Structures are given as structure tokens and as C-alpha cells.
Biotite code that builds the C-alpha atoms (Angstrom):
import biotite.structure as struc

atoms = struc.array([
    struc.Atom([-15.245, -33.096, -38.005], chain_id="A", res_id=1, res_name="MET", atom_name="CA", element="C"),
    struc.Atom([-13.939, -29.590, -38.599], chain_id="A", res_id=2, res_name="GLN", atom_name="CA", element="C"),
    struc.Atom([-15.029, -26.141, -37.412], chain_id="A", res_id=3, res_name="ILE", atom_name="CA", element="C"),
    struc.Atom([-13.747, -23.081, -39.239], chain_id="A", res_id=4, res_name="THR", atom_name="CA", element="C"),
    struc.Atom([-14.078, -19.592, -37.762], chain_id="A", res_id=5, res_name="LEU", atom_name="CA", element="C"),
    struc.Atom([-13.719, -16.611, -40.079], chain_id="A", res_id=6, res_name="GLN", atom_name="CA", element="C"),
    struc.Atom([-13.454, -13.180, -38.410], chain_id="A", res_id=7, res_name="ASN", atom_name="CA", element="C"),
    struc.Atom([-15.753, -14.325, -35.613], chain_id="A", res_id=8, res_name="ILE", atom_name="CA", element="C"),
    struc.Atom([-16.861, -11.852, -32.953], chain_id="A", res_id=9, res_name="GLY", atom_name="CA", element="C"),
    struc.Atom([-19.523, -11.663, -30.284], chain_id="A", res_id=10, res_name="ARG", atom_name="CA", element="C"),
    struc.Atom([-20.771, -8.657, -28.382], chain_id="A", res_id=11, res_name="ARG", atom_name="CA", element="C"),
    struc.Atom([-23.386, -7.906, -25.751], chain_id="A", res_id=12, res_name="PHE", atom_name="CA", element="C"),
    struc.Atom([-24.960, -4.506, -26.205], chain_id="A", res_id=13, res_name="ASN", atom_name="CA", element="C"),
    struc.Atom([-22.017, -2.319, -27.297], chain_id="A", res_id=14, res_name="ARG", atom_name="CA", element="C"),
    struc.Atom([-19.275, -4.305, -25.587], chain_id="A", res_id=15, res_name="ASP", atom_name="CA", element="C"),
    struc.Atom([-17.239, -6.787, -27.625], chain_id="A", res_id=16, res_name="TRP", atom_name="CA", element="C"),
    struc.Atom([-16.541, -10.010, -25.724], chain_id="A", res_id=17, res_name="ILE", atom_name="CA", element="C"),
    struc.Atom([-14.113, -11.083, -28.459], chain_id="A", res_id=18, res_name="PHE", atom_name="CA", element="C"),
    struc.Atom([-13.663, -10.368, -32.155], chain_id="A", res_id=19, res_name="ARG", atom_name="CA", element="C"),
    struc.Atom([-11.576, -11.112, -35.242], chain_id="A", res_id=20, res_name="ASN", atom_name="CA", element="C"),
    struc.Atom([-11.066, -14.801, -34.452], chain_id="A", res_id=21, res_name="ILE", atom_name="CA", element="C"),
    struc.Atom([-9.777, -16.805, -37.400], chain_id="A", res_id=22, res_name="ASP", atom_name="CA", element="C"),
    struc.Atom([-9.247, -20.394, -36.314], chain_id="A", res_id=23, res_name="TYR", atom_name="CA", element="C"),
    struc.Atom([-9.791, -23.995, -37.382], chain_id="A", res_id=24, res_name="THR", atom_name="CA", element="C"),
    struc.Atom([-10.649, -26.890, -35.080], chain_id="A", res_id=25, res_name="PHE", atom_name="CA", element="C"),
    struc.Atom([-9.974, -30.364, -36.478], chain_id="A", res_id=26, res_name="THR", atom_name="CA", element="C"),
    struc.Atom([-10.935, -33.931, -35.533], chain_id="A", res_id=27, res_name="SER", atom_name="CA", element="C"),
    struc.Atom([-8.455, -35.863, -33.449], chain_id="A", res_id=28, res_name="GLY", atom_name="CA", element="C"),
    struc.Atom([-7.008, -32.699, -31.926], chain_id="A", res_id=29, res_name="GLU", atom_name="CA", element="C"),
    struc.Atom([-7.415, -31.261, -28.423], chain_id="A", res_id=30, res_name="THR", atom_name="CA", element="C"),
    struc.Atom([-7.960, -27.545, -27.823], chain_id="A", res_id=31, res_name="TYR", atom_name="CA", element="C"),
    struc.Atom([-7.987, -25.410, -24.687], chain_id="A", res_id=32, res_name="ALA", atom_name="CA", element="C"),
    struc.Atom([-9.902, -22.131, -24.647], chain_id="A", res_id=33, res_name="ILE", atom_name="CA", element="C"),
    struc.Atom([-8.198, -20.080, -21.949], chain_id="A", res_id=34, res_name="LEU", atom_name="CA", element="C"),
    struc.Atom([-8.851, -16.848, -20.084], chain_id="A", res_id=35, res_name="GLY", atom_name="CA", element="C"),
    struc.Atom([-9.767, -15.520, -16.644], chain_id="A", res_id=36, res_name="PRO", atom_name="CA", element="C"),
    struc.Atom([-13.269, -15.853, -15.220], chain_id="A", res_id=37, res_name="ASN", atom_name="CA", element="C"),
    struc.Atom([-15.725, -13.685, -17.130], chain_id="A", res_id=38, res_name="GLY", atom_name="CA", element="C"),
    struc.Atom([-13.467, -13.316, -20.145], chain_id="A", res_id=39, res_name="SER", atom_name="CA", element="C"),
    struc.Atom([-15.830, -15.004, -22.614], chain_id="A", res_id=40, res_name="GLY", atom_name="CA", element="C"),
    struc.Atom([-14.656, -18.624, -22.717], chain_id="A", res_id=41, res_name="LYS", atom_name="CA", element="C"),
    struc.Atom([-18.158, -20.024, -22.272], chain_id="A", res_id=42, res_name="SER", atom_name="CA", element="C"),
    struc.Atom([-19.536, -17.545, -24.814], chain_id="A", res_id=43, res_name="THR", atom_name="CA", element="C"),
    struc.Atom([-17.065, -18.739, -27.435], chain_id="A", res_id=44, res_name="LEU", atom_name="CA", element="C"),
    struc.Atom([-17.922, -22.355, -26.629], chain_id="A", res_id=45, res_name="LEU", atom_name="CA", element="C"),
    struc.Atom([-21.608, -21.581, -27.195], chain_id="A", res_id=46, res_name="GLN", atom_name="CA", element="C"),
    struc.Atom([-20.745, -20.008, -30.543], chain_id="A", res_id=47, res_name="VAL", atom_name="CA", element="C"),
    struc.Atom([-18.733, -23.114, -31.443], chain_id="A", res_id=48, res_name="LEU", atom_name="CA", element="C"),
    struc.Atom([-21.541, -25.495, -30.558], chain_id="A", res_id=49, res_name="ASN", atom_name="CA", element="C"),
    struc.Atom([-24.124, -23.497, -32.482], chain_id="A", res_id=50, res_name="GLY", atom_name="CA", element="C"),
    struc.Atom([-26.269, -22.450, -29.523], chain_id="A", res_id=51, res_name="SER", atom_name="CA", element="C"),
    struc.Atom([-25.250, -18.793, -29.841], chain_id="A", res_id=52, res_name="LEU", atom_name="CA", element="C"),
    struc.Atom([-24.929, -16.882, -33.113], chain_id="A", res_id=53, res_name="ALA", atom_name="CA", element="C"),
    struc.Atom([-21.836, -14.742, -33.674], chain_id="A", res_id=54, res_name="PRO", atom_name="CA", element="C"),
    struc.Atom([-22.294, -10.972, -33.931], chain_id="A", res_id=55, res_name="SER", atom_name="CA", element="C"),
    struc.Atom([-19.813, -10.831, -36.795], chain_id="A", res_id=56, res_name="MET", atom_name="CA", element="C"),
    struc.Atom([-18.000, -13.263, -39.057], chain_id="A", res_id=57, res_name="GLY", atom_name="CA", element="C"),
    struc.Atom([-18.859, -16.748, -40.271], chain_id="A", res_id=58, res_name="GLU", atom_name="CA", element="C"),
    struc.Atom([-18.629, -20.219, -38.795], chain_id="A", res_id=59, res_name="ILE", atom_name="CA", element="C"),
    struc.Atom([-18.595, -23.368, -40.935], chain_id="A", res_id=60, res_name="HIS", atom_name="CA", element="C"),
    struc.Atom([-18.877, -27.031, -39.965], chain_id="A", res_id=61, res_name="TYR", atom_name="CA", element="C"),
    struc.Atom([-17.694, -29.993, -42.010], chain_id="A", res_id=62, res_name="PHE", atom_name="CA", element="C"),
    struc.Atom([-18.005, -33.739, -41.528], chain_id="A", res_id=63, res_name="LYS", atom_name="CA", element="C"),
    struc.Atom([-16.289, -36.076, -43.981], chain_id="A", res_id=64, res_name="ASP", atom_name="CA", element="C"),
    struc.Atom([-15.626, -32.996, -46.151], chain_id="A", res_id=65, res_name="ASN", atom_name="CA", element="C"),
    struc.Atom([-19.350, -32.264, -46.368], chain_id="A", res_id=66, res_name="LYS", atom_name="CA", element="C"),
    struc.Atom([-20.924, -29.121, -44.949], chain_id="A", res_id=67, res_name="SER", atom_name="CA", element="C"),
    struc.Atom([-23.077, -29.471, -41.829], chain_id="A", res_id=68, res_name="VAL", atom_name="CA", element="C"),
    struc.Atom([-25.844, -26.937, -41.180], chain_id="A", res_id=69, res_name="GLU", atom_name="CA", element="C"),
    struc.Atom([-25.628, -25.144, -37.849], chain_id="A", res_id=70, res_name="VAL", atom_name="CA", element="C"),
    struc.Atom([-29.124, -26.419, -36.949], chain_id="A", res_id=71, res_name="GLU", atom_name="CA", element="C"),
    struc.Atom([-27.778, -29.991, -37.071], chain_id="A", res_id=72, res_name="SER", atom_name="CA", element="C"),
    struc.Atom([-24.530, -29.447, -35.182], chain_id="A", res_id=73, res_name="VAL", atom_name="CA", element="C"),
    struc.Atom([-26.028, -30.586, -31.867], chain_id="A", res_id=74, res_name="PHE", atom_name="CA", element="C"),
    struc.Atom([-26.259, -34.104, -33.315], chain_id="A", res_id=75, res_name="ASN", atom_name="CA", element="C"),
    struc.Atom([-22.473, -34.132, -33.716], chain_id="A", res_id=76, res_name="GLN", atom_name="CA", element="C"),
    struc.Atom([-21.404, -33.066, -30.232], chain_id="A", res_id=77, res_name="LEU", atom_name="CA", element="C"),
    struc.Atom([-21.483, -33.922, -26.560], chain_id="A", res_id=78, res_name="SER", atom_name="CA", element="C"),
    struc.Atom([-21.378, -31.114, -24.031], chain_id="A", res_id=79, res_name="LEU", atom_name="CA", element="C"),
    struc.Atom([-20.843, -30.862, -20.286], chain_id="A", res_id=80, res_name="ALA", atom_name="CA", element="C"),
    struc.Atom([-20.991, -27.448, -18.636], chain_id="A", res_id=81, res_name="ALA", atom_name="CA", element="C"),
    struc.Atom([-21.941, -25.896, -15.286], chain_id="A", res_id=82, res_name="PRO", atom_name="CA", element="C"),
    struc.Atom([-24.894, -24.064, -16.867], chain_id="A", res_id=83, res_name="TYR", atom_name="CA", element="C"),
    struc.Atom([-26.410, -27.284, -18.264], chain_id="A", res_id=84, res_name="LEU", atom_name="CA", element="C"),
    struc.Atom([-28.747, -28.785, -15.689], chain_id="A", res_id=85, res_name="GLU", atom_name="CA", element="C"),
    struc.Atom([-29.638, -32.414, -15.156], chain_id="A", res_id=86, res_name="LEU", atom_name="CA", element="C"),
    struc.Atom([-33.305, -33.363, -14.746], chain_id="A", res_id=87, res_name="ILE", atom_name="CA", element="C"),
    struc.Atom([-33.469, -33.642, -10.984], chain_id="A", res_id=88, res_name="GLU", atom_name="CA", element="C"),
    struc.Atom([-36.850, -35.396, -10.960], chain_id="A", res_id=89, res_name="GLU", atom_name="CA", element="C"),
    struc.Atom([-35.227, -38.361, -12.733], chain_id="A", res_id=90, res_name="PHE", atom_name="CA", element="C"),
    struc.Atom([-33.368, -41.193, -11.090], chain_id="A", res_id=91, res_name="THR", atom_name="CA", element="C"),
    struc.Atom([-29.864, -42.017, -12.309], chain_id="A", res_id=92, res_name="LEU", atom_name="CA", element="C"),
    struc.Atom([-31.341, -44.940, -14.255], chain_id="A", res_id=93, res_name="ASP", atom_name="CA", element="C"),
    struc.Atom([-33.958, -42.689, -15.897], chain_id="A", res_id=94, res_name="GLU", atom_name="CA", element="C"),
    struc.Atom([-31.497, -39.877, -16.617], chain_id="A", res_id=95, res_name="MET", atom_name="CA", element="C"),
    struc.Atom([-29.152, -42.277, -18.393], chain_id="A", res_id=96, res_name="THR", atom_name="CA", element="C"),
    struc.Atom([-31.967, -43.771, -20.473], chain_id="A", res_id=97, res_name="ASP", atom_name="CA", element="C"),
    struc.Atom([-33.243, -40.293, -21.371], chain_id="A", res_id=98, res_name="PHE", atom_name="CA", element="C"),
    struc.Atom([-29.832, -38.978, -22.453], chain_id="A", res_id=99, res_name="HIS", atom_name="CA", element="C"),
    struc.Atom([-29.091, -41.947, -24.695], chain_id="A", res_id=100, res_name="PHE", atom_name="CA", element="C"),
    struc.Atom([-32.386, -41.600, -26.509], chain_id="A", res_id=101, res_name="LYS", atom_name="CA", element="C"),
    struc.Atom([-30.734, -38.627, -28.213], chain_id="A", res_id=102, res_name="PHE", atom_name="CA", element="C"),
    struc.Atom([-27.097, -39.746, -28.405], chain_id="A", res_id=103, res_name="LYS", atom_name="CA", element="C"),
    struc.Atom([-25.755, -43.199, -29.295], chain_id="A", res_id=104, res_name="PRO", atom_name="CA", element="C"),
    struc.Atom([-23.474, -45.026, -26.888], chain_id="A", res_id=105, res_name="TYR", atom_name="CA", element="C"),
    struc.Atom([-19.764, -45.251, -27.620], chain_id="A", res_id=106, res_name="ARG", atom_name="CA", element="C"),
    struc.Atom([-18.806, -48.685, -28.905], chain_id="A", res_id=107, res_name="GLN", atom_name="CA", element="C"),
    struc.Atom([-18.696, -51.188, -26.071], chain_id="A", res_id=108, res_name="GLY", atom_name="CA", element="C"),
    struc.Atom([-20.715, -49.005, -23.705], chain_id="A", res_id=109, res_name="MET", atom_name="CA", element="C"),
    struc.Atom([-24.272, -49.411, -22.415], chain_id="A", res_id=110, res_name="ASP", atom_name="CA", element="C"),
    struc.Atom([-26.287, -48.153, -19.462], chain_id="A", res_id=111, res_name="LYS", atom_name="CA", element="C"),
    struc.Atom([-24.797, -50.605, -17.010], chain_id="A", res_id=112, res_name="GLU", atom_name="CA", element="C"),
    struc.Atom([-21.237, -49.789, -18.029], chain_id="A", res_id=113, res_name="SER", atom_name="CA", element="C"),
    struc.Atom([-21.884, -46.041, -17.726], chain_id="A", res_id=114, res_name="VAL", atom_name="CA", element="C"),
    struc.Atom([-23.265, -46.475, -14.210], chain_id="A", res_id=115, res_name="ILE", atom_name="CA", element="C"),
    struc.Atom([-20.337, -48.758, -13.378], chain_id="A", res_id=116, res_name="SER", atom_name="CA", element="C"),
    struc.Atom([-17.933, -46.132, -14.678], chain_id="A", res_id=117, res_name="LEU", atom_name="CA", element="C"),
    struc.Atom([-19.534, -43.709, -12.236], chain_id="A", res_id=118, res_name="LEU", atom_name="CA", element="C"),
    struc.Atom([-19.224, -46.289, -9.444], chain_id="A", res_id=119, res_name="ASN", atom_name="CA", element="C"),
    struc.Atom([-22.855, -45.553, -8.583], chain_id="A", res_id=120, res_name="LEU", atom_name="CA", element="C"),
    struc.Atom([-24.467, -48.969, -8.984], chain_id="A", res_id=121, res_name="GLU", atom_name="CA", element="C"),
    struc.Atom([-26.099, -48.533, -5.574], chain_id="A", res_id=122, res_name="GLY", atom_name="CA", element="C"),
    struc.Atom([-27.671, -45.217, -6.612], chain_id="A", res_id=123, res_name="ALA", atom_name="CA", element="C"),
    struc.Atom([-29.454, -46.324, -9.799], chain_id="A", res_id=124, res_name="LYS", atom_name="CA", element="C"),
    struc.Atom([-32.868, -45.534, -8.367], chain_id="A", res_id=125, res_name="HIS", atom_name="CA", element="C"),
    struc.Atom([-31.857, -42.436, -6.421], chain_id="A", res_id=126, res_name="LYS", atom_name="CA", element="C"),
    struc.Atom([-33.284, -39.108, -7.591], chain_id="A", res_id=127, res_name="LEU", atom_name="CA", element="C"),
    struc.Atom([-30.711, -36.771, -9.130], chain_id="A", res_id=128, res_name="ILE", atom_name="CA", element="C"),
    struc.Atom([-31.879, -34.002, -6.764], chain_id="A", res_id=129, res_name="ARG", atom_name="CA", element="C"),
    struc.Atom([-30.337, -35.941, -3.889], chain_id="A", res_id=130, res_name="TYR", atom_name="CA", element="C"),
    struc.Atom([-26.938, -36.271, -5.567], chain_id="A", res_id=131, res_name="PHE", atom_name="CA", element="C"),
    struc.Atom([-24.042, -34.214, -4.260], chain_id="A", res_id=132, res_name="SER", atom_name="CA", element="C"),
    struc.Atom([-22.581, -31.538, -6.544], chain_id="A", res_id=133, res_name="SER", atom_name="CA", element="C"),
    struc.Atom([-19.625, -33.830, -7.223], chain_id="A", res_id=134, res_name="GLY", atom_name="CA", element="C"),
    struc.Atom([-21.889, -36.749, -8.187], chain_id="A", res_id=135, res_name="MET", atom_name="CA", element="C"),
    struc.Atom([-23.838, -34.498, -10.558], chain_id="A", res_id=136, res_name="LYS", atom_name="CA", element="C"),
    struc.Atom([-20.628, -33.310, -12.200], chain_id="A", res_id=137, res_name="GLN", atom_name="CA", element="C"),
    struc.Atom([-19.401, -36.867, -12.638], chain_id="A", res_id=138, res_name="ARG", atom_name="CA", element="C"),
    struc.Atom([-22.713, -37.786, -14.258], chain_id="A", res_id=139, res_name="LEU", atom_name="CA", element="C"),
    struc.Atom([-22.552, -34.844, -16.688], chain_id="A", res_id=140, res_name="LYS", atom_name="CA", element="C"),
    struc.Atom([-19.031, -35.852, -17.709], chain_id="A", res_id=141, res_name="LEU", atom_name="CA", element="C"),
    struc.Atom([-19.836, -39.561, -18.060], chain_id="A", res_id=142, res_name="ALA", atom_name="CA", element="C"),
    struc.Atom([-22.844, -38.844, -20.278], chain_id="A", res_id=143, res_name="LEU", atom_name="CA", element="C"),
    struc.Atom([-20.741, -36.593, -22.512], chain_id="A", res_id=144, res_name="ALA", atom_name="CA", element="C"),
    struc.Atom([-17.693, -38.850, -22.753], chain_id="A", res_id=145, res_name="PHE", atom_name="CA", element="C"),
    struc.Atom([-19.723, -42.026, -23.329], chain_id="A", res_id=146, res_name="CYS", atom_name="CA", element="C"),
    struc.Atom([-21.806, -40.571, -26.166], chain_id="A", res_id=147, res_name="SER", atom_name="CA", element="C"),
    struc.Atom([-20.627, -41.510, -29.636], chain_id="A", res_id=148, res_name="ASP", atom_name="CA", element="C"),
    struc.Atom([-20.171, -38.058, -31.166], chain_id="A", res_id=149, res_name="THR", atom_name="CA", element="C"),
    struc.Atom([-17.265, -36.672, -33.196], chain_id="A", res_id=150, res_name="PRO", atom_name="CA", element="C"),
    struc.Atom([-17.051, -33.544, -31.017], chain_id="A", res_id=151, res_name="MET", atom_name="CA", element="C"),
    struc.Atom([-16.620, -33.277, -27.247], chain_id="A", res_id=152, res_name="LEU", atom_name="CA", element="C"),
    struc.Atom([-16.948, -29.879, -25.556], chain_id="A", res_id=153, res_name="MET", atom_name="CA", element="C"),
    struc.Atom([-16.337, -29.381, -21.840], chain_id="A", res_id=154, res_name="LEU", atom_name="CA", element="C"),
    struc.Atom([-16.638, -26.188, -19.804], chain_id="A", res_id=155, res_name="ASP", atom_name="CA", element="C"),
    struc.Atom([-14.837, -26.192, -16.427], chain_id="A", res_id=156, res_name="GLU", atom_name="CA", element="C"),
    struc.Atom([-14.915, -30.006, -16.376], chain_id="A", res_id=157, res_name="PRO", atom_name="CA", element="C"),
    struc.Atom([-13.592, -30.581, -12.839], chain_id="A", res_id=158, res_name="THR", atom_name="CA", element="C"),
    struc.Atom([-15.753, -28.016, -11.036], chain_id="A", res_id=159, res_name="SER", atom_name="CA", element="C"),
    struc.Atom([-17.087, -29.623, -7.831], chain_id="A", res_id=160, res_name="ASN", atom_name="CA", element="C"),
    struc.Atom([-14.699, -32.581, -8.142], chain_id="A", res_id=161, res_name="LEU", atom_name="CA", element="C"),
    struc.Atom([-12.195, -33.559, -5.466], chain_id="A", res_id=162, res_name="ASP", atom_name="CA", element="C"),
    struc.Atom([-8.668, -34.837, -6.181], chain_id="A", res_id=163, res_name="ALA", atom_name="CA", element="C"),
    struc.Atom([-9.941, -38.370, -6.814], chain_id="A", res_id=164, res_name="GLN", atom_name="CA", element="C"),
    struc.Atom([-12.564, -36.969, -9.169], chain_id="A", res_id=165, res_name="GLY", atom_name="CA", element="C"),
    struc.Atom([-9.904, -35.057, -11.096], chain_id="A", res_id=166, res_name="MET", atom_name="CA", element="C"),
    struc.Atom([-7.949, -38.273, -11.633], chain_id="A", res_id=167, res_name="ASP", atom_name="CA", element="C"),
    struc.Atom([-11.167, -39.968, -12.757], chain_id="A", res_id=168, res_name="TRP", atom_name="CA", element="C"),
    struc.Atom([-11.753, -37.153, -15.274], chain_id="A", res_id=169, res_name="TYR", atom_name="CA", element="C"),
    struc.Atom([-8.247, -37.543, -16.737], chain_id="A", res_id=170, res_name="LEU", atom_name="CA", element="C"),
    struc.Atom([-8.846, -41.280, -17.103], chain_id="A", res_id=171, res_name="ASN", atom_name="CA", element="C"),
    struc.Atom([-12.004, -40.508, -19.083], chain_id="A", res_id=172, res_name="LEU", atom_name="CA", element="C"),
    struc.Atom([-9.958, -38.250, -21.353], chain_id="A", res_id=173, res_name="VAL", atom_name="CA", element="C"),
    struc.Atom([-7.525, -41.095, -22.044], chain_id="A", res_id=174, res_name="GLN", atom_name="CA", element="C"),
    struc.Atom([-10.323, -43.572, -22.738], chain_id="A", res_id=175, res_name="GLN", atom_name="CA", element="C"),
    struc.Atom([-12.811, -41.531, -24.710], chain_id="A", res_id=176, res_name="PHE", atom_name="CA", element="C"),
    struc.Atom([-11.266, -38.389, -26.231], chain_id="A", res_id=177, res_name="ALA", atom_name="CA", element="C"),
    struc.Atom([-8.480, -39.671, -28.454], chain_id="A", res_id=178, res_name="ALA", atom_name="CA", element="C"),
    struc.Atom([-10.299, -39.750, -31.803], chain_id="A", res_id=179, res_name="ASP", atom_name="CA", element="C"),
    struc.Atom([-12.548, -36.716, -31.310], chain_id="A", res_id=180, res_name="ARG", atom_name="CA", element="C"),
    struc.Atom([-12.424, -32.976, -31.759], chain_id="A", res_id=181, res_name="LEU", atom_name="CA", element="C"),
    struc.Atom([-12.094, -32.047, -28.081], chain_id="A", res_id=182, res_name="THR", atom_name="CA", element="C"),
    struc.Atom([-12.485, -28.497, -26.730], chain_id="A", res_id=183, res_name="VAL", atom_name="CA", element="C"),
    struc.Atom([-11.915, -27.621, -23.061], chain_id="A", res_id=184, res_name="ILE", atom_name="CA", element="C"),
    struc.Atom([-12.817, -24.215, -21.570], chain_id="A", res_id=185, res_name="CYS", atom_name="CA", element="C"),
    struc.Atom([-10.719, -23.675, -18.488], chain_id="A", res_id=186, res_name="SER", atom_name="CA", element="C"),
    struc.Atom([-8.319, -21.588, -16.456], chain_id="A", res_id=187, res_name="ASN", atom_name="CA", element="C"),
    struc.Atom([-7.113, -24.591, -14.424], chain_id="A", res_id=188, res_name="GLN", atom_name="CA", element="C"),
    struc.Atom([-4.007, -26.275, -15.835], chain_id="A", res_id=189, res_name="LEU", atom_name="CA", element="C"),
    struc.Atom([-4.962, -29.738, -14.584], chain_id="A", res_id=190, res_name="HIS", atom_name="CA", element="C"),
    struc.Atom([-8.108, -29.616, -16.737], chain_id="A", res_id=191, res_name="GLU", atom_name="CA", element="C"),
    struc.Atom([-6.363, -28.926, -20.039], chain_id="A", res_id=192, res_name="TYR", atom_name="CA", element="C"),
    struc.Atom([-2.707, -29.938, -19.617], chain_id="A", res_id=193, res_name="SER", atom_name="CA", element="C"),
    struc.Atom([-3.166, -32.665, -22.254], chain_id="A", res_id=194, res_name="PHE", atom_name="CA", element="C"),
    struc.Atom([-4.426, -30.205, -24.910], chain_id="A", res_id=195, res_name="CYS", atom_name="CA", element="C"),
    struc.Atom([-2.113, -29.720, -27.889], chain_id="A", res_id=196, res_name="LYS", atom_name="CA", element="C"),
    struc.Atom([-3.528, -26.345, -28.912], chain_id="A", res_id=197, res_name="HIS", atom_name="CA", element="C"),
    struc.Atom([-4.456, -23.248, -26.928], chain_id="A", res_id=198, res_name="GLN", atom_name="CA", element="C"),
    struc.Atom([-6.640, -20.279, -27.817], chain_id="A", res_id=199, res_name="LEU", atom_name="CA", element="C"),
    struc.Atom([-6.528, -17.391, -25.346], chain_id="A", res_id=200, res_name="ASN", atom_name="CA", element="C"),
    struc.Atom([-9.598, -15.154, -25.347], chain_id="A", res_id=201, res_name="ILE", atom_name="CA", element="C"),
    struc.Atom([-7.470, -12.204, -24.180], chain_id="A", res_id=202, res_name="SER", atom_name="CA", element="C"),
    struc.Atom([-5.773, -12.176, -27.594], chain_id="A", res_id=203, res_name="ASP", atom_name="CA", element="C"),
    struc.Atom([-9.097, -11.299, -29.286], chain_id="A", res_id=204, res_name="TYR", atom_name="CA", element="C"),
    struc.Atom([-10.367, -8.364, -27.264], chain_id="A", res_id=205, res_name="LYS", atom_name="CA", element="C"),
    struc.Atom([-8.891, -5.511, -29.290], chain_id="A", res_id=206, res_name="LYS", atom_name="CA", element="C"),
])
């Protein structure tokens, strides 16, 4: 999978969040989108995943050297972000089943192995609304990592996680991110220290 940005910019009203971004994201590589809170990291991620149109420039997607229409990009990616909500009326068992109706499991994974990875076997029939913030974040990450998609996009992946949860997140990266186009939005070094490439939003505000 490849994403090519050509002179990309996004503004709200008259204010440019970023502009003049020329960049290429390629499968098998890890990228960190950096910048302080409110700088536009999440906005750029939404442009990358096709949920937000750029105000200027062009974005192109390719899979196996064939063009992918922006309307179909969601089929190629897994996303975990603070602004994406889980369905709190579902149990863990139901939420897992629902998610994997739309995304295939990674090879060797199934519902039981996802729940085992979460270490929540005893909470299969517990409503998501009764999960702690840390449990919800773990679930978001597990669903994203365990989906068989060529792109993985994570926004503030360790928010609401304790030190043990951060280690668990890094283990997921080692297990499930190696062969994907992985993009991390963060301003916390422990979340993106493994990323080979960095794009700083502050460089595109002129």
C-alpha cells in the first residue's frame, strides 16, 4: 500500500492547519506524525485515511501498483483513535463479532485469541459501558492490530494506559505492525520511538 500527498493542505475557515505537504507513505514502513496538542496531527490523519478531504492538493492511494479510490480506502485500513467510540451497549463478545464483520482477522487470530490477548476472558459478557477507560483503549487497539489490513493508523495509542498497558501496546507493535504501512500520531516518545520516519506538522504551517 502507498499513499502519496501532493501539495496537501487543510484549513478551517480562513486558518490553515497545514499546507504544502509533499510526502509518500509506503508499506512496511513506520511513520510518526508529530506536533504539540492542537497542531493538526489528528486532522492530517483524517486526511490520510480518507475521512476528511484536503482543502488543497491531491492525495493518491495505490495497492499492488493499482489505484485505489478514496471511497474504498476504509477497506484497507485499521484505525484506533480517542474520537472513535466503541458501542457501549454491546458486550465485549458482541463488539468483537461486530467489528470483524467488516474487517478480516489477521492470520492465526480469531475471537477467542483477541479476547485472550486482552486478558479479558472473564469479561466476555460484560457491557462495554462498564469497562474502564484503560480497558476501552486496549480493546480499540486490539481490534485495530488484529484486523488484516495493509494500513494501521493510531492516534495517541497509549492514552488511558498505565505502564503495563504501554508495554502491552509495544508488544502488539512487534507482533502485528511489521509488514504494514503504520502511522502513529503522537507527542509522546514512548508511543512512536520505533518509527523510522517522522513528519512534524510544525514544518507545514507557513
